[in-house]
N, CA, C and O atoms as a GROMACS GRO file, in nm:
protein
  444
    1MET      N    1  -0.054   0.002   1.830
    1MET     CA    2   0.036   0.022   1.718
    1MET      C    3  -0.020  -0.046   1.592
    1MET      O    4  -0.013   0.010   1.483
    2LEU      N    5  -0.074  -0.168   1.610
    2LEU     CA    6  -0.130  -0.237   1.493
    2LEU      C    7  -0.255  -0.167   1.442
    2LEU      O    8  -0.278  -0.161   1.321
    3LYS      N    9  -0.336  -0.113   1.533
    3LYS     CA   10  -0.456  -0.041   1.490
    3LYS      C   11  -0.418   0.085   1.412
    3LYS      O   12  -0.484   0.119   1.313
    4SER      N   13  -0.315   0.153   1.455
    4SER     CA   14  -0.268   0.272   1.383
    4SER      C   15  -0.216   0.233   1.245
    4SER      O   16  -0.245   0.299   1.145
    5SER      N   17  -0.138   0.126   1.241
    5SER     CA   18  -0.086   0.078   1.113
    5SER      C   19  -0.201   0.043   1.018
    5SER      O   20  -0.200   0.082   0.902
    6LEU      N   21  -0.299  -0.030   1.070
    6LEU     CA   22  -0.415  -0.067   0.989
    6LEU      C   23  -0.488   0.057   0.940
    6LEU      O   24  -0.532   0.063   0.825
    7GLY      N   25  -0.502   0.157   1.028
    7GLY     CA   26  -0.568   0.282   0.988
    7GLY      C   27  -0.498   0.351   0.873
    7GLY      O   28  -0.562   0.398   0.779
    8PHE      N   29  -0.364   0.356   0.879
    8PHE     CA   30  -0.290   0.418   0.769
    8PHE      C   31  -0.304   0.337   0.641
    8PHE      O   32  -0.312   0.394   0.532
    9PHE      N   33  -0.305   0.204   0.653
    9PHE     CA   34  -0.322   0.122   0.532
    9PHE      C   35  -0.461   0.139   0.472
    9PHE      O   36  -0.475   0.138   0.350
   10VAL      N   37  -0.562   0.155   0.555
   10VAL     CA   38  -0.697   0.177   0.503
   10VAL      C   39  -0.705   0.313   0.433
   10VAL      O   40  -0.765   0.324   0.326
   11LEU      N   41  -0.645   0.415   0.493
   11LEU     CA   42  -0.641   0.546   0.426
   11LEU      C   43  -0.568   0.536   0.292
   11LEU      O   44  -0.612   0.593   0.192
   12ALA      N   45  -0.456   0.463   0.290
   12ALA     CA   46  -0.383   0.444   0.165
   12ALA      C   47  -0.468   0.368   0.063
   12ALA      O   48  -0.463   0.398  -0.056
   13ALA      N   49  -0.547   0.272   0.110
   13ALA     CA   50  -0.632   0.195   0.019
   13ALA      C   51  -0.741   0.282  -0.043
   13ALA      O   52  -0.771   0.269  -0.162
   14VAL      N   53  -0.798   0.370   0.036
   14VAL     CA   54  -0.902   0.461  -0.017
   14VAL      C   55  -0.843   0.550  -0.126
   14VAL      O   56  -0.901   0.566  -0.233
   15LEU      N   57  -0.726   0.606  -0.097
   15LEU     CA   58  -0.661   0.689  -0.199
   15LEU      C   59  -0.617   0.606  -0.318
   15LEU      O   60  -0.622   0.652  -0.432
   16GLY      N   61  -0.575   0.482  -0.292
   16GLY     CA   62  -0.536   0.393  -0.401
   16GLY      C   63  -0.652   0.362  -0.495
   16GLY      O   64  -0.635   0.356  -0.617
   17ALA      N   65  -0.770   0.341  -0.438
   17ALA     CA   66  -0.888   0.317  -0.521
   17ALA      C   67  -0.918   0.440  -0.606
   17ALA      O   68  -0.955   0.428  -0.723
   18TYR      N   69  -0.902   0.557  -0.548
   18TYR     CA   70  -0.921   0.682  -0.622
   18TYR      C   71  -0.821   0.692  -0.736
   18TYR      O   72  -0.856   0.730  -0.848
   19LEU      N   73  -0.696   0.659  -0.709
   19LEU     CA   74  -0.592   0.663  -0.813
   19LEU      C   75  -0.618   0.559  -0.922
   19LEU      O   76  -0.596   0.586  -1.040
   20LEU      N   77  -0.664   0.441  -0.882
   20LEU     CA   78  -0.694   0.337  -0.980
   20LEU      C   79  -0.803   0.384  -1.077
   20LEU      O   80  -0.801   0.348  -1.195
   21SER      N   81  -0.898   0.462  -1.027
   21SER     CA   82  -1.003   0.512  -1.116
   21SER      C   83  -0.944   0.600  -1.227
   21SER      O   84  -0.995   0.601  -1.339
   22PHE      N   85  -0.839   0.674  -1.196
   22PHE     CA   86  -0.772   0.755  -1.299
   22PHE      C   87  -0.703   0.666  -1.402
   22PHE      O   88  -0.710   0.691  -1.522
   23ILE      N   89  -0.638   0.562  -1.354
   23ILE     CA   90  -0.567   0.472  -1.445
   23ILE      C   91  -0.665   0.400  -1.536
   23ILE      O   92  -0.640   0.387  -1.656
   24LEU      N   93  -0.776   0.355  -1.482
   24LEU     CA   94  -0.875   0.283  -1.562
   24LEU      C   95  -0.941   0.372  -1.666
   24LEU      O   96  -0.987   0.323  -1.770
   25ARG      N   97  -0.947   0.503  -1.640
   25ARG     CA   98  -1.006   0.597  -1.736
   25ARG      C   99  -0.902   0.664  -1.824
   25ARG      O  100  -0.934   0.754  -1.901
   26ASN      N  101  -0.776   0.619  -1.813
   26ASN     CA  102  -0.665   0.675  -1.890
   26ASN      C  103  -0.652   0.827  -1.872
   26ASN      O  104  -0.626   0.901  -1.967
   27LYS      N  105  -0.670   0.870  -1.749
   27LYS     CA  106  -0.656   1.012  -1.716
   27LYS      C  107  -0.522   1.036  -1.648
   27LYS      O  108  -0.458   0.943  -1.600
   28LYS      N  109  -0.480   1.162  -1.645
   28LYS     CA  110  -0.355   1.198  -1.578
   28LYS      C  111  -0.370   1.176  -1.428
   28LYS      O  112  -0.468   1.217  -1.367
   29ILE      N  113  -0.270   1.110  -1.370
   29ILE     CA  114  -0.273   1.076  -1.229
   29ILE      C  115  -0.227   1.196  -1.147
   29ILE      O  116  -0.121   1.252  -1.174
   30PRO      N  117  -0.306   1.237  -1.046
   30PRO     CA  118  -0.265   1.352  -0.962
   30PRO      C  119  -0.148   1.313  -0.871
   30PRO      O  120  -0.163   1.232  -0.780
   31ILE      N  121  -0.032   1.372  -0.895
   31ILE     CA  122   0.091   1.334  -0.826
   31ILE      C  123   0.083   1.362  -0.676
   31ILE      O  124   0.142   1.288  -0.597
   32LYS      N  125   0.012   1.466  -0.635
   32LYS     CA  126  -0.001   1.494  -0.491
   32LYS      C  127  -0.074   1.382  -0.419
   32LYS      O  128  -0.038   1.344  -0.308
   33VAL      N  129  -0.176   1.328  -0.483
   33VAL     CA  130  -0.250   1.215  -0.424
   33VAL      C  131  -0.160   1.092  -0.418
   33VAL      O  132  -0.164   1.016  -0.321
   34VAL      N  133  -0.079   1.071  -0.522
   34VAL     CA  134   0.017   0.959  -0.523
   34VAL      C  135   0.111   0.971  -0.404
   34VAL      O  136   0.138   0.873  -0.335
   35MET      N  137   0.162   1.091  -0.380
   35MET     CA  138   0.257   1.112  -0.270
   35MET      C  139   0.191   1.088  -0.134
   35MET      O  140   0.252   1.028  -0.045
   36ILE      N  141   0.069   1.135  -0.116
   36ILE     CA  142   0.000   1.114   0.011
   36ILE      C  143  -0.032   0.966   0.030
   36ILE      O  144  -0.018   0.912   0.140
   37HIS      N  145  -0.074   0.900  -0.078
   37HIS     CA  146  -0.100   0.756  -0.076
   37HIS      C  147   0.026   0.681  -0.032
   37HIS      O  148   0.020   0.593   0.055
   38GLY      N  149   0.138   0.715  -0.091
   38GLY     CA  150   0.264   0.650  -0.057
   38GLY      C  151   0.308   0.682   0.086
   38GLY      O  152   0.362   0.595   0.155
   39LEU      N  153   0.285   0.804   0.130
   39LEU     CA  154   0.320   0.843   0.267
   39LEU      C  155   0.240   0.762   0.368
   39LEU      O  156   0.296   0.712   0.466
   40PHE      N  157   0.110   0.748   0.346
   40PHE     CA  158   0.027   0.669   0.437
   40PHE      C  159   0.075   0.523   0.440
   40PHE      O  160   0.085   0.462   0.546
   41GLY      N  161   0.103   0.468   0.323
   41GLY     CA  162   0.153   0.330   0.318
   41GLY      C  163   0.287   0.315   0.388
   41GLY      O  164   0.310   0.217   0.459
   42ALA      N  165   0.376   0.412   0.369
   42ALA     CA  166   0.508   0.408   0.433
   42ALA      C  167   0.496   0.416   0.585
   42ALA      O  168   0.566   0.345   0.656
   43ILE      N  169   0.408   0.502   0.635
   43ILE     CA  170   0.387   0.512   0.780
   43ILE      C  171   0.336   0.379   0.835
   43ILE      O  172   0.379   0.334   0.940
   44GLY      N  173   0.242   0.317   0.762
   44GLY     CA  174   0.191   0.186   0.804
   44GLY      C  175   0.301   0.081   0.809
   44GLY      O  176   0.307   0.002   0.903
   45ILE      N  177   0.388   0.081   0.708
   45ILE     CA  178   0.499  -0.015   0.705
   45ILE      C  179   0.596   0.012   0.820
   45ILE      O  180   0.641  -0.082   0.885
   46ILE      N  181   0.628   0.137   0.844
   46ILE     CA  182   0.720   0.172   0.954
   46ILE      C  183   0.664   0.123   1.088
   46ILE      O  184   0.737   0.069   1.171
   47LEU      N  185   0.535   0.143   1.108
   47LEU     CA  186   0.474   0.095   1.232
   47LEU      C  187   0.482  -0.057   1.244
   47LEU      O  188   0.503  -0.110   1.353
   48LEU      N  189   0.465  -0.127   1.131
   48LEU     CA  190   0.478  -0.273   1.134
   48LEU      C  191   0.621  -0.318   1.160
   48LEU      O  192   0.644  -0.419   1.226
   49ILE      N  193   0.717  -0.242   1.109
   49ILE     CA  194   0.858  -0.274   1.135
   49ILE      C  195   0.891  -0.253   1.283
   49ILE      O  196   0.967  -0.331   1.341
   50LEU      N  197   0.835  -0.149   1.343
   50LEU     CA  198   0.863  -0.120   1.484
   50LEU      C  199   0.792  -0.215   1.579
   50LEU      O  200   0.838  -0.236   1.691
   51TYR      N  201   0.682  -0.273   1.537
   51TYR     CA  202   0.599  -0.357   1.624
   51TYR      C  203   0.677  -0.468   1.696
   51TYR      O  204   0.660  -0.483   1.817
   52PRO      N  205   0.762  -0.547   1.627
   52PRO     CA  206   0.830  -0.657   1.698
   52PRO      C  207   0.930  -0.610   1.804
   52PRO      O  208   0.972  -0.691   1.888
   53PHE      N  209   0.968  -0.485   1.803
   53PHE     CA  210   1.058  -0.435   1.907
   53PHE      C  211   0.985  -0.420   2.041
   53PHE      O  212   1.049  -0.412   2.146
   54TYR      N  213   0.852  -0.418   2.037
   54TYR     CA  214   0.773  -0.399   2.157
   54TYR      C  215   0.686  -0.520   2.192
   54TYR      O  216   0.654  -0.542   2.309
   55TYR      N  217   0.648  -0.597   2.092
   55TYR     CA  218   0.554  -0.708   2.112
   55TYR      C  219   0.601  -0.830   2.036
   55TYR      O  220   0.678  -0.821   1.940
   56ASN      N  221   0.552  -0.945   2.082
   56ASN     CA  222   0.584  -1.071   2.016
   56ASN      C  223   0.459  -1.157   2.018
   56ASN      O  224   0.392  -1.158   2.121
   57PRO      N  225   0.423  -1.229   1.914
   57PRO     CA  226   0.484  -1.239   1.781
   57PRO      C  227   0.449  -1.119   1.693
   57PRO      O  228   0.371  -1.032   1.732
   58ALA      N  229   0.508  -1.116   1.577
   58ALA     CA  230   0.490  -1.004   1.484
   58ALA      C  231   0.418  -1.052   1.357
   58ALA      O  232   0.428  -1.168   1.319
   59PRO      N  233   0.345  -0.960   1.292
   59PRO     CA  234   0.274  -0.994   1.168
   59PRO      C  235   0.368  -0.991   1.046
   59PRO      O  236   0.355  -0.904   0.960
   60ILE      N  237   0.460  -1.086   1.041
   60ILE     CA  238   0.562  -1.087   0.936
   60ILE      C  239   0.500  -1.104   0.797
   60ILE      O  240   0.544  -1.039   0.702
   61THR      N  241   0.399  -1.190   0.785
   61THR     CA  242   0.335  -1.211   0.654
   61THR      C  243   0.278  -1.080   0.600
   61THR      O  244   0.296  -1.047   0.483
   62SER      N  245   0.211  -1.006   0.686
   62SER     CA  246   0.155  -0.876   0.645
   62SER      C  247   0.266  -0.781   0.602
   62SER      O  248   0.254  -0.713   0.500
   63LEU      N  249   0.373  -0.777   0.680
   63LEU     CA  250   0.484  -0.687   0.649
   63LEU      C  251   0.544  -0.720   0.513
   63LEU      O  252   0.571  -0.630   0.434
   64VAL      N  253   0.565  -0.849   0.486
   64VAL     CA  254   0.622  -0.890   0.357
   64VAL      C  255   0.529  -0.849   0.243
   64VAL      O  256   0.575  -0.801   0.140
   65LEU      N  257   0.400  -0.868   0.261
   65LEU     CA  258   0.304  -0.830   0.156
   65LEU      C  259   0.304  -0.680   0.132
   65LEU      O  260   0.299  -0.634   0.018
   66PHE      N  261   0.308  -0.602   0.240
   66PHE     CA  262   0.308  -0.457   0.223
   66PHE      C  263   0.438  -0.407   0.160
   66PHE      O  264   0.436  -0.313   0.081
   67VAL      N  265   0.549  -0.469   0.193
   67VAL     CA  266   0.676  -0.430   0.130
   67VAL      C  267   0.672  -0.465  -0.019
   67VAL      O  268   0.720  -0.388  -0.102
   68ALA      N  269   0.615  -0.581  -0.053
   68ALA     CA  270   0.600  -0.618  -0.195
   68ALA      C  271   0.511  -0.518  -0.267
   68ALA      O  272   0.541  -0.478  -0.380
   69ALA      N  273   0.401  -0.478  -0.203
   69ALA     CA  274   0.312  -0.379  -0.264
   69ALA      C  275   0.384  -0.246  -0.281
   69ALA      O  276   0.365  -0.177  -0.382
   70ALA      N  277   0.466  -0.208  -0.183
   70ALA     CA  278   0.542  -0.083  -0.193
   70ALA      C  279   0.639  -0.088  -0.309
   70ALA      O  280   0.657   0.012  -0.380
   71CYS      N  281   0.702  -0.202  -0.330
   71CYS     CA  282   0.794  -0.216  -0.444
   71CYS      C  283   0.719  -0.197  -0.576
   71CYS      O  284   0.768  -0.131  -0.668
   72GLY      N  285   0.599  -0.254  -0.584
   72GLY     CA  286   0.516  -0.233  -0.702
   72GLY      C  287   0.476  -0.088  -0.718
   72GLY      O  288   0.471  -0.036  -0.830
   73GLY      N  289   0.447  -0.022  -0.607
   73GLY     CA  290   0.411   0.120  -0.611
   73GLY      C  291   0.526   0.207  -0.659
   73GLY      O  292   0.507   0.298  -0.740
   74PHE      N  293   0.647   0.178  -0.608
   74PHE     CA  294   0.765   0.252  -0.655
   74PHE      C  295   0.787   0.230  -0.804
   74PHE      O  296   0.820   0.324  -0.877
   75THR      N  297   0.770   0.107  -0.848
   75THR     CA  298   0.787   0.076  -0.991
   75THR      C  299   0.690   0.158  -1.076
   75THR      O  300   0.728   0.216  -1.177
   76MET      N  301   0.564   0.161  -1.033
   76MET     CA  302   0.464   0.237  -1.110
   76MET      C  303   0.494   0.387  -1.106
   76MET      O  304   0.476   0.455  -1.207
   77MET      N  305   0.540   0.437  -0.993
   77MET     CA  306   0.572   0.579  -0.983
   77MET      C  307   0.687   0.614  -1.079
   77MET      O  308   0.681   0.715  -1.149
   78PHE      N  309   0.790   0.531  -1.081
   78PHE     CA  310   0.902   0.558  -1.170
   78PHE      C  311   0.864   0.543  -1.316
   78PHE      O  312   0.913   0.617  -1.402
   79MET      N  313   0.776   0.448  -1.346
   79MET     CA  314   0.727   0.434  -1.484
   79MET      C  315   0.653   0.561  -1.526
   79MET      O  316   0.672   0.613  -1.635
   80SER      N  317   0.567   0.609  -1.436
   80SER     CA  318   0.489   0.729  -1.466
   80SER      C  319   0.579   0.850  -1.484
   80SER      O  320   0.560   0.930  -1.576
   81LYS      N  321   0.679   0.863  -1.396
   81LYS     CA  322   0.772   0.976  -1.404
   81LYS      C  323   0.856   0.972  -1.532
   81LYS      O  324   0.895   1.077  -1.584
   82SER      N  325   0.883   0.852  -1.583
   82SER     CA  326   0.965   0.841  -1.704
   82SER      C  327   0.881   0.848  -1.831
   82SER      O  328   0.932   0.828  -1.941
   83GLY      N  329   0.751   0.876  -1.815
   83GLY     CA  330   0.666   0.894  -1.932
   83GLY      C  331   0.600   0.767  -1.983
   83GLY      O  332   0.528   0.770  -2.083
   84LYS      N  333   0.623   0.655  -1.916
   84LYS     CA  334   0.560   0.530  -1.957
   84LYS      C  335   0.420   0.520  -1.897
   84LYS      O  336   0.393   0.576  -1.791
   85THR      N  337   0.334   0.450  -1.966
   85THR     CA  338   0.198   0.431  -1.920
   85THR      C  339   0.194   0.320  -1.815
   85THR      O  340   0.248   0.212  -1.836
   86VAL      N  341   0.130   0.347  -1.704
   86VAL     CA  342   0.110   0.245  -1.601
   86VAL      C  343  -0.009   0.160  -1.644
   86VAL      O  344  -0.119   0.209  -1.665
   87GLN      N  345   0.017   0.031  -1.656
   87GLN     CA  346  -0.087  -0.061  -1.701
   87GLN      C  347  -0.188  -0.086  -1.589
   87GLN      O  348  -0.151  -0.091  -1.472
   88ALA      N  349  -0.314  -0.103  -1.627
   88ALA     CA  350  -0.420  -0.125  -1.528
   88ALA      C  351  -0.396  -0.254  -1.450
   88ALA      O  352  -0.424  -0.258  -1.330
   89TRP      N  353  -0.344  -0.359  -1.514
   89TRP     CA  354  -0.320  -0.484  -1.444
   89TRP      C  355  -0.214  -0.467  -1.336
   89TRP      O  356  -0.220  -0.531  -1.231
   90MET      N  357  -0.117  -0.380  -1.362
   90MET     CA  358  -0.012  -0.357  -1.263
   90MET      C  359  -0.068  -0.284  -1.141
   90MET      O  360  -0.039  -0.319  -1.027
   91ALA      N  361  -0.149  -0.182  -1.166
   91ALA     CA  362  -0.209  -0.107  -1.055
   91ALA      C  363  -0.305  -0.196  -0.977
   91ALA      O  364  -0.308  -0.191  -0.854
   92ALA      N  365  -0.382  -0.277  -1.047
   92ALA     CA  366  -0.476  -0.367  -0.979
   92ALA      C  367  -0.400  -0.473  -0.898
   92ALA      O  368  -0.440  -0.506  -0.786
   93GLY      N  369  -0.292  -0.524  -0.952
   93GLY     CA  370  -0.210  -0.622  -0.880
   93GLY      C  371  -0.149  -0.562  -0.754
   93GLY      O  372  -0.147  -0.625  -0.649
   94HIS      N  373  -0.100  -0.439  -0.766
   94HIS     CA  374  -0.045  -0.365  -0.652
   94HIS      C  375  -0.150  -0.354  -0.543
   94HIS      O  376  -0.123  -0.378  -0.425
   95GLY      N  377  -0.271  -0.318  -0.583
   95GLY     CA  378  -0.380  -0.304  -0.487
   95GLY      C  379  -0.421  -0.436  -0.425
   95GLY      O  380  -0.451  -0.442  -0.306
   96MET      N  381  -0.424  -0.541  -0.505
   96MET     CA  382  -0.463  -0.672  -0.453
   96MET      C  383  -0.364  -0.724  -0.351
   96MET      O  384  -0.403  -0.780  -0.248
   97VAL      N  385  -0.235  -0.706  -0.377
   97VAL     CA  386  -0.134  -0.748  -0.280
   97VAL      C  387  -0.152  -0.672  -0.149
   97VAL      O  388  -0.143  -0.730  -0.040
   98ALA      N  389  -0.178  -0.542  -0.159
   98ALA     CA  390  -0.200  -0.461  -0.038
   98ALA      C  391  -0.326  -0.503   0.035
   98ALA      O  392  -0.328  -0.507   0.158
   99ILE      N  393  -0.432  -0.533  -0.038
   99ILE     CA  394  -0.556  -0.577   0.026
   99ILE      C  395  -0.535  -0.709   0.098
   99ILE      O  396  -0.586  -0.729   0.209
  100ILE      N  397  -0.461  -0.800   0.037
  100ILE     CA  398  -0.429  -0.926   0.104
  100ILE      C  399  -0.346  -0.898   0.230
  100ILE      O  400  -0.363  -0.965   0.332
  101GLY      N  401  -0.257  -0.800   0.223
  101GLY     CA  402  -0.182  -0.759   0.340
  101GLY      C  403  -0.273  -0.708   0.451
  101GLY      O  404  -0.252  -0.740   0.568
  102ILE      N  405  -0.373  -0.629   0.415
  102ILE     CA  406  -0.469  -0.579   0.513
  102ILE      C  407  -0.546  -0.695   0.575
  102ILE      O  408  -0.567  -0.698   0.696
  103ILE      N  409  -0.589  -0.790   0.492
  103ILE     CA  410  -0.664  -0.904   0.543
  103ILE      C  411  -0.579  -0.987   0.639
  103ILE      O  412  -0.627  -1.028   0.745
  104THR      N  413  -0.453  -1.012   0.603
  104THR     CA  414  -0.366  -1.089   0.693
  104THR      C  415  -0.336  -1.012   0.822
  104THR      O  416  -0.321  -1.072   0.928
  105LEU      N  417  -0.328  -0.880   0.813
  105LEU     CA  418  -0.306  -0.800   0.934
  105LEU      C  419  -0.429  -0.808   1.026
  105LEU      O  420  -0.415  -0.824   1.147
  106ILE      N  421  -0.546  -0.797   0.968
  106ILE     CA  422  -0.669  -0.810   1.048
  106ILE      C  423  -0.676  -0.948   1.111
  106ILE      O  424  -0.711  -0.961   1.229
  107ALA      N  425  -0.644  -1.052   1.033
  107ALA     CA  426  -0.647  -1.189   1.086
  107ALA      C  427  -0.548  -1.204   1.202
  107ALA      O  428  -0.578  -1.269   1.302
  108PHE      N  429  -0.430  -1.142   1.190
  108PHE     CA  430  -0.331  -1.148   1.296
  108PHE      C  431  -0.384  -1.078   1.422
  108PHE      O  432  -0.361  -1.125   1.533
  109MET      N  433  -0.453  -0.967   1.403
  109MET     CA  434  -0.504  -0.891   1.516
  109MET      C  435  -0.617  -0.965   1.588
  109MET      O  436  -0.633  -0.953   1.709
  110VAL      N  437  -0.695  -1.041   1.512
  110VAL     CA  438  -0.810  -1.111   1.569
  110VAL      C  439  -0.768  -1.236   1.644
  110VAL      O  440  -0.825  -1.270   1.748
  111VAL      N  441  -0.669  -1.305   1.592
  111VAL     CA  442  -0.627  -1.433   1.651
  111VAL      C  443  -0.544  -1.415   1.773
  111VAL      O  444  -0.501  -1.513   1.834
   0.00000   0.00000   0.00000
């Protein structure tokens, strides 16, 4: 279950890097890619939420970081939908929180 979650987060990260390239170049963000990116992240979070029902201990730190990153992602999506410009620092911060979540998840899996 953790490997599947990690896989979805890595897929989301790859798409996130692609989306960040649009933001850094001030180009229009492809909404379909945003939706797939969010779907992969959501599936990863759902798998992390389900994990403690089957195994103990749970990667709570990773889950908190991914939920925080998701909140940032929702904020950016709503800003974009309302016609506001998504700032590069916000997108980079969103990505950094998610990357730290991936690192803590890997550390949890290794230990």
